[in-house]
N, C-alpha and C positions, 0 to 999 in steps of 0.2 A: 648399253649406257646412253644416257641422254646428253644432249648438248646444253651448255649453260651460257645464257646471254647475260650481259650486264645492261640492264634497262634503266637504271637510275644511279646517279652519282651525287653525293653531297660532300662539301668540304669547307672547313674553316682552317686556314693555314697562314703562316707568316707572309706569304707572297700573294694572298688573295682570299676573299671570303666566299668564293664559289669556284667551281672547277675551271670555268672559262677564264675568269680574271687571273686565277692562279697560273694557268698554263701560259697565258699571254705574257705575264711578267717573267716566267721562266724563259720563254723563247726570246724575250728582249734582254735577258741577262740582268734583270733588276732584282737585287738582293733584298731579302727580308731580314738580314742580319744587321744588328746595330748595338749601340750602347744600351744596356738595361739600366734605366735611371733608378728604379726602385732597388734598394739594397746595395747599390754600387759602392757606397762608402765602406762596406764590410766585405767586399769581394776583391780578391786578387785578379780575377778574370771577370770583367764587367760586360762582356759581350754575350748576346743571346739572340734568338729569333723569336720575337714575341708576336702575338696576334692582336690586331686591332679589333677588340670585341668587348661589348658592354652587355652583360647578361640581362640587365633591366629592360633592354629594348625587346627582349624575347620572352620574358617570364614575369608574371605578376609577383609582387613583393612576397606574399606568403609562400609561394612555390620556390622562389629564389633562395629563401632562407633554408631550404632543404636540399639544395643542389651545390655540391662542390663545383669548381670551375670545370673540372674534367667532364662531369655529367652535362653541364651546360653546353659545352662544345659538341659533345656527342649527340645530344638531343637535336641541336640545330642542324648538324650535318645529316642526321637521319631524316629530319623533316624535309630538307632539301632533296634528298635522294628519292623519297617517296613521291614528292611533288613532281620531280623530274621524270619519274617513271610513269606518271599518270595512271597508277595502279589503283584499282578499286577492288578490294578483297571481299569475298563473300564470307559469311560466318564460318562455313566449313574450311575455307582457306586460311582464315585467321587462326583456326585451331591447329593448323600444321605449320604455319609460318613462324619461324624462330628468329632469334637474334644471337649471332656469334660475334663477340667484340673482344678486341685485344687491348690490354693496357699493362704497362710495366710497373707504374708507380701508384696508380689509383688516385685517391683523393688527397694529394700531397698538401694542398693548401689547408684543408681541414685538420690534417694531422699536425702540421706546423702550428696552426692557431691553437689547437688543444694543448700542445706542449708549452707554448708561450704563456697561455693562461695559467697552466698548472705550476710551471717552474719559475718563469720570469716575474709574473704578477702575483705568485703565491696564492692564487685563488683556488678554492675547492669546487667552484661552480663551473663546470664544463657545459658547453652547448648540449642540450638534450638529444640533438640529432647527429652528434659527432660520429658515432659508429656507423649510422646509416649513410652518412655523407662520405666517409673515408673508405668504406669497404670497396674492394676492387670490382665487385660485380654491380655496384650501384648504377653505373652508366648504362650497362646493358639492360638492367632491370627496369630503369626508367623508360628506355625506348620501348620495351615490351608493354609497359603500363600505358604509355602515351598513345600507343596505336592498338591496344587491346589484342596483342599477339600472344597466343597461348601455346605455341610450339616450343621446342627446346630453346632455353635461354642459357648460354654458356659464356663464361669469361675465360680467355686464354691469357696467361701471364708467363711469357717466355722471354722476358726482357725485350731486346730490340727487334725480335722477330714475332712479337705477340700478334700484331694485326695481320701479318702475312699468314700465320698459322690459322687465325680465325677465318680468314677468307678461304684458305685452302680447305679447311674442314667443312665450311658451309658449301663450298663447291662440290665436295664429295657427297654431301647429303642430297643436293639437287640432282647431281649426275646419277646417283644411284636410285632416284625415284622416291626417296623418302618424303620429299616436300617439293611442290612446284615453285615455291618462292622462299628465299631466305634474305634477311638483312645481315650484312657482315661488314666489318671494318675495325677501326681502332681510334682511341682517343688518349691524349696525354696532356697534362698541365703541370710540368715539373719546375716552373720558374718561381719557386719559393726559396726563401733564404736557406732553410734547412737542407733542401734537396741540392741546391747549388753549392753549398759548402761541402756537402758529402761528395759530390762529383769533383769538386776542386781538390779535396783531400786525396782522391784517387789518381790525380795527376794525369788525367786524360783530356782535359779541356784545352782548347786552342789558346795560344798567346794572342793578345790583341795586336792587330797590324797597326803600327804607329802612324802610318800615312793614311790609312783608310780602314776604320774598324769593320766596315761592311765586307772587306776582303779578307777577313781573318780565317775563314774556313777554306782550306786549300787542298782538296782531295787530289791524290796522285802526284802532287807537286813535290819536288825534293825538299822545299822549305816548309812543308806541312808540319803543324805542331800539335794537332789534336782536333777534337770535335767541338762543335758549337751546339749547345742545347736549344731545342725549340719546343713549341707547344702547338697543339692543333688537333683536328679530328677529320677523318674521312669515312664515309659509310656508302655502301653499294647495295643496290637491289639486284640479287642474283635470281634469275628466272629460267625455268625450263623453256628451252627454245620454242617448242610447239605451243606452250602456254602463252608465250609472248607473241608468237605469230598469229594465234587465234584472235587476239585483241588488237592486232595491228600496232604493237609497241615499237617505238624507235629503239634501236640497239646501238650502244656505244662500242661494243666489242664483245668478244667471246673469250672466256677463260677455258683453256684447253689442256693445261698441265699443271701439276703441283708436285713438288719434291720436298721431302722432310727428312732430315738426318740430324744426328747429334755427334759432336766431335768426340765426346767421351775421353777427353784428354786433360783439359785444364779449365778452370773457371773463367779466366779472362783471355788466355792466349788462343787465337783461332788456329785451325789446322787446314792445310790444303786438302787433305783427304776428306774431311767432313764437308767442306764447302763444295768440292767437286762432286761428291756423292749426291748432294741435294740437287745440284744442277742437272746431273745425269738422270736422276730419277724423274725430275720435272720433264725433261725431254722425252724420256721413255713413256711416261703417262700421256704426254701429248701425241706420241707416235710420230715425232718429227726428228730428222737428223740435225746435228749441230749447225750445219751450214745453211739451214732454213731460217735461222734467227738473224734478223737484220739489225736489231738494236737491243742492247742490254742496259737497263737502268740499274747501275751498280749500287751495292751497299755503300761503298766509298765514304767512310766516315772521316777521312783525313787524319787518322792516327797512323803513326809510322808503320806499325806491324800489320794492321788490318789491310791497308791498301796494297802492300806487297804480297801478302798471302792471297788476297782476292785475285790479283793479277795472275799469280801462278796457277790458281784453281781454274780460271778462265782458260789459260793456255792448255792445261791438262785436258779439259773437257772438249774444247773447240779445235784443238790441233792447229792446222794451217789456217783454218777459218778465223782464228783469233786475231790475225793481222788484218782481216777484212771487216769484221763486225764493229759497228760503232758502239762505244761504251761511254756513258756519262754518269756523273754523280750530281744529282740535283740538290743534294745536301749542301753544296757550295752556296746555295741561295736560300733554302728554307731551314737549314740547320738539321740537327738530328732529333727527330720527334720520338725517339725511344720506341715505346710500344705502339705508337701510331705511325711510325716511319713507313712500314710496308704498305699500309693503306694509302697514305698520301702519295707515295711513289708509284702505286698502281694507277692512280689518277693520271700522273704524268706519263706513264707508259702507254696507257690506253689512248690518251690524246695525241701522243707522238705518232702512234700507229694510224689513228684516224686522219690526222692533218698532214702527215709526211714531214713534220718538223721535229728534229731532234734537239732538245734543249741542251745547252752546253755544260761542261764542267768549268765553272767560273774560277778565276784566280790561279789557273795552271800556267805558270810562267817559267818554271824551272824544271827541266826534264830530270826524272829519276831513272837510272838504268834498270832498277828493279820494277819500275812501272812503265812498261813500254808498249802499251796498246794505243789504239785510236780513241782517245778520251774526249773528242769533240771540244778542243780547248777554247774557252772564252766566248765563242760566237756560235749561235745556233746554226744548224744545217737544215736547209729547206729543200722541198721537192724530192724527198726520199721515198722509196718504195718499201714500206714496212708492213708486210703481211703478218709476220710473227715477231713478237718481242718478248723479252724476259725481264723480270725484276727480281732482285735477290735481297734477302734480309738475313743477316747473321748476328748472333747475340752472345752477350756474356752468358756463361753457363753452357754454351756450345750448341744451342738449338738453331739449326739452319733451315730456312724455308724459302723456296723459290717458286714463282708463278710464271706460267707461260700464257700469253694471250694472243688472240688473232683479231685483226681489224674486222669490223662488221662488213 
């Protein structure tokens, strides 16, 4: 089996529009959560984690008219990743290089706009590109087109674990020698009225903190009330280690393990068994014991049930080491990016390992006896020795994906 290096990273997220800015804000405890001004008069929960992003700065008007926001975010993140990798692909390499991308909701804005035109405005004239903009595989397809990549192009949609699955499956492809290079990641742009109202109806969104709206997402805290939706994208260049070494590429880190499981129990209620199985499989594929992991970037959605179940799963897998491993949920700052969450959180995990700085779990001020691990509360931890780290993504539908990475 081949080693798999991460040689390029690109990101557009609520806490920053590139990986370094994003991580600096996480380490400083600067939240990207706030009041969503658009649609707020029709929302019971007005908070979200939005991205500061204008597509017109990146695409000419004719192209922009064909791109839903989710594709815009994905394309810019992919461009960043390829530029960061300094990779120049030959024609033969382009023929094997593929794109594996995760998204849970696809082109939400286009779908919303189409329904509004059809039903609210009673118009029979829908945008001619509606299907092409709204389809879930549009973002991955555009990345392939943008860079003339004719390897496998697959979209993974497993709700909140979508991008972690996409990265894990791309890792398997490079590791097995099927391709020396793959692009992998995820994108989500769910901050539309229809999507927000649907999540509101599910009663999983956080209550607005009356004193500080940016503090509304409170993973593992006893007063947690739910998740905060966010938008964004992250894309990685995964490269065969020897291929990267031959061209003298800088390496951000190495993906060494991937675990995938399904709860097979309930559409929304997570299980300790399913989550623990994914973690255990990731450790086994990495060939490392639990006590080798120094940091876990948790799924940590700030929902009552998930945080307690995840804590129990970590305790089951890590045993006595569970009390020594640092765990944090960066969703406290960038919100829950659904299908893009795993990719965005892998950026945080890789940079934590590289810098020795563990970003905090913000807004953790009330201890919950059911959540009793070291969650790095409120303040980042610097000067840490993090050779191996883990990041977990668990989803509605029960698909659990866990990645293990090693610092370069």
